[in-house]
A tleap script that builds the chain and sets N, CA, C and O, in Angstrom:
source leaprc.protein.ff14SB
mol = sequence {
  NMET LEU ASN PHE ILE GLN GLU LEU ARG GLN
  SER ILE GLU ASN LEU SER ARG ASN GLU ILE
  ASN ILE SER GLY PHE CYS LYS ILE TRP ARG
  SER GLN THR ASP LEU LEU ALA ALA LEU PRO
  PRO GLN PHE ALA GLU VAL MET GLU ASN LEU
  LEU SER ARG LEU GLU SER GLY SER LEU PHE
  THR GLU GLU SER CYS SER PHE SER GLN THR
  ASP LEU ILE ALA GLN LEU ARG MET TRP LEU
  GLU LYS ALA ASP ALA ARG LEU ALA SER GLY
  LYS ILE CVAL
}
set mol.1.N position { -42.621 -5.841 35.052 }
set mol.1.CA position { -44.004 -5.830 34.591 }
set mol.1.C position { -44.198 -5.494 33.241 }
set mol.1.O position { -45.304 -5.643 32.723 }
set mol.2.N position { -43.148 -5.016 32.564 }
set mol.2.CA position { -42.948 -4.679 31.295 }
set mol.2.C position { -43.607 -5.792 30.334 }
set mol.2.O position { -44.273 -5.507 29.338 }
set mol.3.N position { -43.273 -7.354 30.858 }
set mol.3.CA position { -43.391 -8.574 30.452 }
set mol.3.C position { -45.445 -8.457 30.249 }
set mol.3.O position { -46.239 -8.610 29.321 }
set mol.4.N position { -45.522 -8.145 31.567 }
set mol.4.CA position { -47.113 -8.292 31.525 }
set mol.4.C position { -47.541 -7.315 30.382 }
set mol.4.O position { -48.109 -7.705 29.362 }
set mol.5.N position { -47.275 -6.230 30.595 }
set mol.5.CA position { -47.798 -5.145 29.279 }
set mol.5.C position { -47.880 -6.011 28.101 }
set mol.5.O position { -48.792 -6.052 27.275 }
set mol.6.N position { -46.877 -6.649 28.134 }
set mol.6.CA position { -46.705 -7.169 26.810 }
set mol.6.C position { -47.500 -8.372 26.320 }
set mol.6.O position { -47.860 -8.721 25.196 }
set mol.7.N position { -47.624 -8.792 27.304 }
set mol.7.CA position { -48.730 -10.101 26.970 }
set mol.7.C position { -49.821 -9.734 27.197 }
set mol.7.O position { -50.557 -10.700 26.998 }
set mol.8.N position { -50.584 -8.599 27.609 }
set mol.8.CA position { -51.414 -7.684 27.381 }
set mol.8.C position { -51.800 -7.607 25.879 }
set mol.8.O position { -52.613 -8.199 25.167 }
set mol.9.N position { -50.635 -6.375 25.648 }
set mol.9.CA position { -50.717 -6.275 24.102 }
set mol.9.C position { -50.775 -7.438 23.231 }
set mol.9.O position { -51.662 -7.440 22.378 }
set mol.10.N position { -49.792 -8.663 23.316 }
set mol.10.CA position { -50.485 -10.022 22.332 }
set mol.10.C position { -51.768 -10.117 22.497 }
set mol.10.O position { -52.289 -10.634 21.508 }
set mol.11.N position { -52.497 -9.848 23.305 }
set mol.11.CA position { -53.456 -10.810 23.912 }
set mol.11.C position { -54.363 -10.131 22.864 }
set mol.11.O position { -55.068 -10.901 22.212 }
set mol.12.N position { -54.460 -8.806 22.597 }
set mol.12.CA position { -55.278 -7.980 21.814 }
set mol.12.C position { -54.918 -8.404 20.202 }
set mol.12.O position { -55.756 -8.533 19.309 }
set mol.13.N position { -53.657 -8.558 20.090 }
set mol.13.CA position { -53.179 -8.907 18.512 }
set mol.13.C position { -53.917 -10.179 18.196 }
set mol.13.O position { -54.484 -10.172 17.103 }
set mol.14.N position { -54.012 -11.115 18.821 }
set mol.14.CA position { -54.431 -12.605 19.056 }
set mol.14.C position { -56.137 -12.224 18.510 }
set mol.14.O position { -56.647 -12.551 17.438 }
set mol.15.N position { -56.690 -11.528 19.509 }
set mol.15.CA position { -57.905 -11.818 19.581 }
set mol.15.C position { -58.391 -10.598 18.214 }
set mol.15.O position { -59.587 -10.503 17.939 }
set mol.16.N position { -57.476 -9.844 17.546 }
set mol.16.CA position { -58.019 -9.011 16.762 }
set mol.16.C position { -57.806 -10.219 15.122 }
set mol.16.O position { -58.522 -10.260 14.122 }
set mol.17.N position { -56.793 -10.883 15.394 }
set mol.17.CA position { -56.946 -12.026 14.247 }
set mol.17.C position { -57.323 -13.339 14.699 }
set mol.17.O position { -56.774 -14.336 14.229 }
set mol.18.N position { -58.363 -13.423 15.715 }
set mol.18.CA position { -59.340 -14.364 15.638 }
set mol.18.C position { -58.519 -15.376 15.968 }
set mol.18.O position { -58.832 -16.407 15.372 }
set mol.19.N position { -57.142 -15.549 17.027 }
set mol.19.CA position { -56.445 -16.559 17.543 }
set mol.19.C position { -56.698 -17.190 18.584 }
set mol.19.O position { -56.348 -18.310 18.954 }
set mol.20.N position { -57.603 -16.082 19.245 }
set mol.20.CA position { -57.979 -16.424 20.561 }
set mol.20.C position { -59.665 -15.937 20.744 }
set mol.20.O position { -60.140 -15.063 20.019 }
set mol.21.N position { -60.340 -16.520 21.638 }
set mol.21.CA position { -61.865 -15.964 21.811 }
set mol.21.C position { -61.756 -15.066 22.568 }
set mol.21.O position { -60.636 -14.637 22.847 }
set mol.22.N position { -63.160 -14.409 23.234 }
set mol.22.CA position { -63.308 -13.400 23.677 }
set mol.22.C position { -62.972 -14.239 25.648 }
set mol.22.O position { -62.320 -13.831 26.608 }
set mol.23.N position { -63.553 -15.098 25.488 }
set mol.23.CA position { -63.448 -16.195 26.929 }
set mol.23.C position { -62.015 -16.192 27.321 }
set mol.23.O position { -61.754 -15.818 28.464 }
set mol.24.N position { -60.867 -16.627 26.381 }
set mol.24.CA position { -59.641 -16.692 26.363 }
set mol.24.C position { -58.992 -15.205 26.489 }
set mol.24.O position { -57.788 -15.188 26.746 }
set mol.25.N position { -59.397 -14.440 26.395 }
set mol.25.CA position { -58.845 -12.702 26.227 }
set mol.25.C position { -59.175 -12.737 27.492 }
set mol.25.O position { -58.164 -12.922 28.169 }
set mol.26.N position { -59.937 -12.663 28.000 }
set mol.26.CA position { -60.700 -12.347 29.264 }
set mol.26.C position { -59.630 -13.096 30.280 }
set mol.26.O position { -58.833 -12.424 30.934 }
set mol.27.N position { -59.661 -14.093 30.337 }
set mol.27.CA position { -59.172 -14.999 30.917 }
set mol.27.C position { -57.393 -14.637 31.200 }
set mol.27.O position { -56.730 -14.782 32.226 }
set mol.28.N position { -57.049 -14.191 30.022 }
set mol.28.CA position { -55.374 -13.660 30.118 }
set mol.28.C position { -55.263 -12.434 31.056 }
set mol.28.O position { -54.322 -12.326 31.841 }
set mol.29.N position { -56.221 -11.539 30.957 }
set mol.29.CA position { -56.248 -10.410 31.221 }
set mol.29.C position { -56.090 -10.153 32.602 }
set mol.29.O position { -55.335 -9.424 33.246 }
set mol.30.N position { -57.507 -11.383 33.050 }
set mol.30.CA position { -57.802 -11.262 34.502 }
set mol.30.C position { -56.726 -12.095 35.514 }
set mol.30.O position { -56.991 -12.092 36.716 }
set mol.31.N position { -55.655 -12.726 35.097 }
set mol.31.CA position { -54.865 -13.198 35.399 }
set mol.31.C position { -53.374 -12.191 35.710 }
set mol.31.O position { -52.456 -12.498 36.469 }
set mol.32.N position { -53.442 -11.442 35.210 }
set mol.32.CA position { -52.355 -10.231 35.496 }
set mol.32.C position { -52.315 -9.730 37.031 }
set mol.32.O position { -52.361 -8.523 37.266 }
set mol.33.N position { -52.220 -10.756 38.154 }
set mol.33.CA position { -52.448 -10.111 39.296 }
set mol.33.C position { -51.181 -9.270 39.691 }
set mol.33.O position { -51.141 -8.333 40.488 }
set mol.34.N position { -50.454 -9.654 39.170 }
set mol.34.CA position { -49.276 -8.841 39.766 }
set mol.34.C position { -49.143 -7.652 39.305 }
set mol.34.O position { -48.590 -6.749 39.931 }
set mol.35.N position { -49.751 -7.510 37.903 }
set mol.35.CA position { -49.428 -6.313 37.448 }
set mol.35.C position { -50.737 -5.434 37.889 }
set mol.35.O position { -50.491 -4.228 37.873 }
set mol.36.N position { -52.106 -5.776 38.288 }
set mol.36.CA position { -53.235 -5.074 39.028 }
set mol.36.C position { -52.816 -4.680 40.425 }
set mol.36.O position { -53.375 -3.790 41.066 }
set mol.37.N position { -51.880 -5.342 40.822 }
set mol.37.CA position { -51.511 -5.521 42.319 }
set mol.37.C position { -50.161 -4.319 42.781 }
set mol.37.O position { -49.784 -4.002 43.909 }
set mol.38.N position { -49.754 -3.935 41.664 }
set mol.38.CA position { -48.555 -2.863 41.450 }
set mol.38.C position { -49.687 -1.643 40.744 }
set mol.38.O position { -49.526 -0.462 41.054 }
set mol.39.N position { -50.290 -1.860 40.233 }
set mol.39.CA position { -51.405 -0.563 40.247 }
set mol.39.C position { -52.222 -0.072 41.455 }
set mol.39.O position { -52.429 -0.738 42.470 }
set mol.40.N position { -52.685 1.246 41.206 }
set mol.40.CA position { -53.639 1.628 42.192 }
set mol.40.C position { -55.145 0.902 41.578 }
set mol.40.O position { -55.532 0.690 40.429 }
set mol.41.N position { -55.759 0.648 42.925 }
set mol.41.CA position { -56.996 0.110 42.380 }
set mol.41.C position { -58.063 0.493 41.744 }
set mol.41.O position { -59.070 -0.213 41.689 }
set mol.42.N position { -57.986 1.435 41.295 }
set mol.42.CA position { -58.953 1.932 39.741 }
set mol.42.C position { -58.618 1.093 39.047 }
set mol.42.O position { -59.415 0.195 38.776 }
set mol.43.N position { -57.250 1.097 38.492 }
set mol.43.CA position { -57.280 0.371 37.207 }
set mol.43.C position { -57.462 -0.857 36.790 }
set mol.43.O position { -57.444 -1.324 35.651 }
set mol.44.N position { -57.739 -1.617 38.403 }
set mol.44.CA position { -58.662 -3.416 38.110 }
set mol.44.C position { -60.024 -2.844 38.168 }
set mol.44.O position { -60.831 -3.494 37.504 }
set mol.45.N position { -60.460 -1.907 38.719 }
set mol.45.CA position { -61.932 -1.379 38.656 }
set mol.45.C position { -62.354 -1.194 37.276 }
set mol.45.O position { -63.211 -1.987 36.885 }
set mol.46.N position { -61.875 -0.186 36.332 }
set mol.46.CA position { -61.862 -0.113 35.205 }
set mol.46.C position { -61.923 -1.395 34.320 }
set mol.46.O position { -62.885 -1.891 33.733 }
set mol.47.N position { -60.516 -1.819 34.398 }
set mol.47.CA position { -60.343 -3.095 33.560 }
set mol.47.C position { -61.590 -4.262 33.287 }
set mol.47.O position { -62.021 -4.795 32.265 }
set mol.48.N position { -61.878 -4.353 34.510 }
set mol.48.CA position { -63.391 -5.725 34.542 }
set mol.48.C position { -64.274 -4.891 34.352 }
set mol.48.O position { -65.119 -5.429 33.637 }
set mol.49.N position { -64.616 -3.672 34.637 }
set mol.49.CA position { -65.532 -3.063 33.669 }
set mol.49.C position { -65.950 -3.365 32.142 }
set mol.49.O position { -66.933 -3.871 31.602 }
set mol.50.N position { -64.463 -2.691 31.611 }
set mol.50.CA position { -64.227 -2.987 30.091 }
set mol.50.C position { -64.374 -4.385 29.653 }
set mol.50.O position { -64.980 -4.730 28.638 }
set mol.51.N position { -63.624 -5.368 30.700 }
set mol.51.CA position { -63.934 -7.236 30.253 }
set mol.51.C position { -65.201 -7.513 30.226 }
set mol.51.O position { -65.672 -8.202 29.322 }
set mol.52.N position { -65.962 -7.000 31.247 }
set mol.52.CA position { -67.358 -7.261 32.305 }
set mol.52.C position { -68.216 -7.015 30.244 }
set mol.52.O position { -68.671 -7.888 29.505 }
set mol.53.N position { -68.116 -5.865 30.066 }
set mol.53.CA position { -68.766 -5.787 28.721 }
set mol.53.C position { -68.745 -6.208 27.559 }
set mol.53.O position { -69.648 -6.548 26.795 }
set mol.54.N position { -67.218 -6.153 27.423 }
set mol.54.CA position { -66.294 -7.154 26.615 }
set mol.54.C position { -67.464 -8.551 26.375 }
set mol.54.O position { -68.187 -8.707 25.391 }
set mol.55.N position { -67.374 -9.424 27.555 }
set mol.55.CA position { -68.086 -10.570 27.019 }
set mol.55.C position { -69.110 -10.489 27.510 }
set mol.55.O position { -69.461 -11.492 28.131 }
set mol.56.N position { -70.035 -9.345 27.484 }
set mol.56.CA position { -71.862 -9.322 27.490 }
set mol.56.C position { -71.808 -9.355 26.008 }
set mol.56.O position { -72.104 -10.205 25.168 }
set mol.57.N position { -71.331 -8.151 25.964 }
set mol.57.CA position { -71.471 -8.113 24.164 }
set mol.57.C position { -70.725 -9.239 23.394 }
set mol.57.O position { -70.664 -9.125 22.170 }
set mol.58.N position { -70.167 -10.286 23.977 }
set mol.58.CA position { -69.697 -11.178 23.043 }
set mol.58.C position { -71.223 -12.085 22.891 }
set mol.58.O position { -71.371 -12.637 21.800 }
set mol.59.N position { -71.855 -12.185 23.468 }
set mol.59.CA position { -73.043 -12.958 23.077 }
set mol.59.C position { -74.500 -12.417 22.395 }
set mol.59.O position { -75.645 -12.852 22.517 }
set mol.60.N position { -73.862 -11.095 21.501 }
set mol.60.CA position { -74.690 -10.766 20.673 }
set mol.60.C position { -73.926 -10.573 19.820 }
set mol.60.O position { -72.705 -10.497 19.963 }
set mol.61.N position { -74.707 -10.436 18.530 }
set mol.61.CA position { -74.047 -9.868 17.239 }
set mol.61.C position { -73.690 -8.121 17.701 }
set mol.61.O position { -74.145 -7.394 18.583 }
set mol.62.N position { -73.002 -7.988 16.981 }
set mol.62.CA position { -72.401 -6.485 17.147 }
set mol.62.C position { -73.257 -5.397 16.211 }
set mol.62.O position { -72.811 -4.280 15.950 }
set mol.63.N position { -74.789 -5.978 15.659 }
set mol.63.CA position { -75.647 -4.466 15.364 }
set mol.63.C position { -76.473 -4.900 16.816 }
set mol.63.O position { -76.866 -3.788 17.169 }
set mol.64.N position { -76.893 -5.720 17.706 }
set mol.64.CA position { -77.699 -5.981 18.074 }
set mol.64.C position { -77.209 -5.573 19.722 }
set mol.64.O position { -77.852 -5.710 20.763 }
set mol.65.N position { -75.970 -5.084 19.527 }
set mol.65.CA position { -75.662 -5.260 21.455 }
set mol.65.C position { -74.843 -3.461 21.612 }
set mol.65.O position { -73.977 -2.951 20.900 }
set mol.66.N position { -75.482 -2.968 22.689 }
set mol.66.CA position { -75.076 -1.537 22.984 }
set mol.66.C position { -73.786 -1.612 23.154 }
set mol.66.O position { -73.485 -0.497 22.728 }
set mol.67.N position { -72.732 -2.126 23.479 }
set mol.67.CA position { -71.450 -2.246 23.013 }
set mol.67.C position { -70.582 -2.951 22.248 }
set mol.67.O position { -70.516 -4.179 22.195 }
set mol.68.N position { -69.863 -2.109 21.610 }
set mol.68.CA position { -69.125 -2.035 20.320 }
set mol.68.C position { -67.729 -2.756 20.680 }
set mol.68.O position { -66.849 -2.107 21.247 }
set mol.69.N position { -67.556 -4.007 20.366 }
set mol.69.CA position { -66.358 -4.510 20.184 }
set mol.69.C position { -65.145 -3.916 20.236 }
set mol.69.O position { -64.256 -4.093 21.069 }
set mol.70.N position { -65.161 -3.270 19.386 }
set mol.70.CA position { -64.294 -2.358 18.668 }
set mol.70.C position { -63.781 -1.501 19.477 }
set mol.70.O position { -62.600 -1.445 19.819 }
set mol.71.N position { -65.023 -0.517 19.945 }
set mol.71.CA position { -64.870 0.486 21.213 }
set mol.71.C position { -63.857 0.172 22.432 }
set mol.71.O position { -63.001 0.914 22.913 }
set mol.72.N position { -64.201 -1.127 22.785 }
set mol.72.CA position { -64.178 -1.716 24.175 }
set mol.72.C position { -62.407 -1.914 23.876 }
set mol.72.O position { -61.574 -1.345 24.581 }
set mol.73.N position { -62.147 -2.559 23.045 }
set mol.73.CA position { -60.717 -2.812 22.488 }
set mol.73.C position { -59.721 -1.547 22.416 }
set mol.73.O position { -58.552 -1.459 22.794 }
set mol.74.N position { -60.518 -0.650 21.841 }
set mol.74.CA position { -59.290 0.523 22.179 }
set mol.74.C position { -59.395 0.710 23.565 }
set mol.74.O position { -58.399 1.030 24.214 }
set mol.75.N position { -60.492 0.547 24.091 }
set mol.75.CA position { -60.286 1.259 25.387 }
set mol.75.C position { -59.622 0.404 26.332 }
set mol.75.O position { -59.355 0.869 27.441 }
set mol.76.N position { -59.374 -0.560 26.103 }
set mol.76.CA position { -58.528 -1.339 26.624 }
set mol.76.C position { -56.823 -1.234 26.378 }
set mol.76.O position { -55.835 -1.424 27.087 }
set mol.77.N position { -57.074 -0.813 24.927 }
set mol.77.CA position { -55.612 -0.155 24.482 }
set mol.77.C position { -55.183 0.781 25.315 }
set mol.77.O position { -54.094 0.816 25.888 }
set mol.78.N position { -56.251 1.709 25.387 }
set mol.78.CA position { -56.041 3.291 26.162 }
set mol.78.C position { -55.679 2.656 27.638 }
set mol.78.O position { -54.536 2.944 27.993 }
set mol.79.N position { -56.377 1.900 28.510 }
set mol.79.CA position { -56.017 1.395 29.780 }
set mol.79.C position { -54.468 0.623 29.549 }
set mol.79.O position { -53.808 0.294 30.535 }
set mol.80.N position { -54.056 0.418 28.386 }
set mol.80.CA position { -53.222 -0.031 28.731 }
set mol.80.C position { -51.727 0.550 28.736 }
set mol.80.O position { -50.718 0.259 29.378 }
set mol.81.N position { -52.073 1.671 27.563 }
set mol.81.CA position { -50.752 2.816 27.598 }
set mol.81.C position { -50.704 3.382 29.412 }
set mol.81.O position { -49.715 3.466 30.141 }
set mol.82.N position { -52.105 3.685 29.716 }
set mol.82.CA position { -51.712 4.201 31.053 }
set mol.82.C position { -51.087 3.249 31.982 }
set mol.82.O position { -50.158 3.665 32.674 }
set mol.83.N position { -51.318 2.507 32.048 }
set mol.83.CA position { -50.975 1.697 32.789 }
set mol.83.C position { -49.159 1.779 32.903 }
set mol.83.O position { -48.437 2.157 33.826 }
set mol.84.N position { -48.876 1.309 31.688 }
set mol.84.CA position { -47.737 1.112 31.303 }
set mol.84.C position { -47.088 2.271 31.738 }
set mol.84.O position { -45.992 2.095 32.270 }
set mol.85.N position { -47.649 3.805 31.602 }
set mol.85.CA position { -47.226 5.187 31.726 }
set mol.85.C position { -46.760 5.610 33.350 }
set mol.85.O position { -45.837 6.256 33.847 }
set mol.86.N position { -48.085 4.776 33.917 }
set mol.86.CA position { -47.869 4.890 35.688 }
set mol.86.C position { -46.651 4.394 35.739 }
set mol.86.O position { -45.674 5.096 36.001 }
set mol.87.N position { -46.551 2.327 35.337 }
set mol.87.CA position { -45.831 1.836 35.977 }
set mol.87.C position { -43.830 2.634 35.799 }
set mol.87.O position { -42.875 2.586 36.573 }
set mol.88.N position { -44.015 3.297 34.341 }
set mol.88.CA position { -42.593 4.017 33.800 }
set mol.88.C position { -42.848 4.900 34.793 }
set mol.88.O position { -41.668 5.224 34.934 }
set mol.89.N position { -43.424 5.572 35.615 }
set mol.89.CA position { -43.145 6.960 36.140 }
set mol.89.C position { -42.652 6.595 37.586 }
set mol.89.O position { -41.988 7.427 38.204 }
set mol.90.N position { -42.926 5.492 38.092 }
set mol.90.CA position { -42.757 5.228 39.162 }
set mol.90.C position { -43.493 5.513 40.179 }
set mol.90.O position { -43.002 5.619 41.303 }
set mol.91.N position { -44.750 5.677 39.940 }
set mol.91.CA position { -45.867 6.163 41.115 }
set mol.91.C position { -46.722 5.047 41.452 }
set mol.91.O position { -47.887 5.195 41.822 }
set mol.92.N position { -46.083 3.807 41.313 }
set mol.92.CA position { -46.830 2.472 41.845 }
set mol.92.C position { -47.546 2.632 43.185 }
set mol.92.O position { -46.974 3.338 44.015 }
set mol.93.N position { -48.495 2.183 43.452 }
set mol.93.CA position { -49.567 2.252 44.622 }
set mol.93.C position { -48.566 2.707 46.186 }
set mol.93.O position { -49.137 2.833 47.269 }
savepdb mol mol.pdb
quit
């Protein structure tokens, strides 16, 4: 599972360097079905909510959208830390 976590961390870095766009970023996150299956269902719900808001926000400029891309990325980083901690604790579904 560590590889999945690392891939998601790398996708955040790639997004911040404009090496991928929001659509590609979300595709990477949604493709992590093995990781999501190893976590409680609420992890998938929270992730999807954040990704949906990120996609919605990408349709507008930062100033005109109520979803801050910076804040959403920070929340996804936090999600990753919690997922990593959950997997490390052995408390898997």
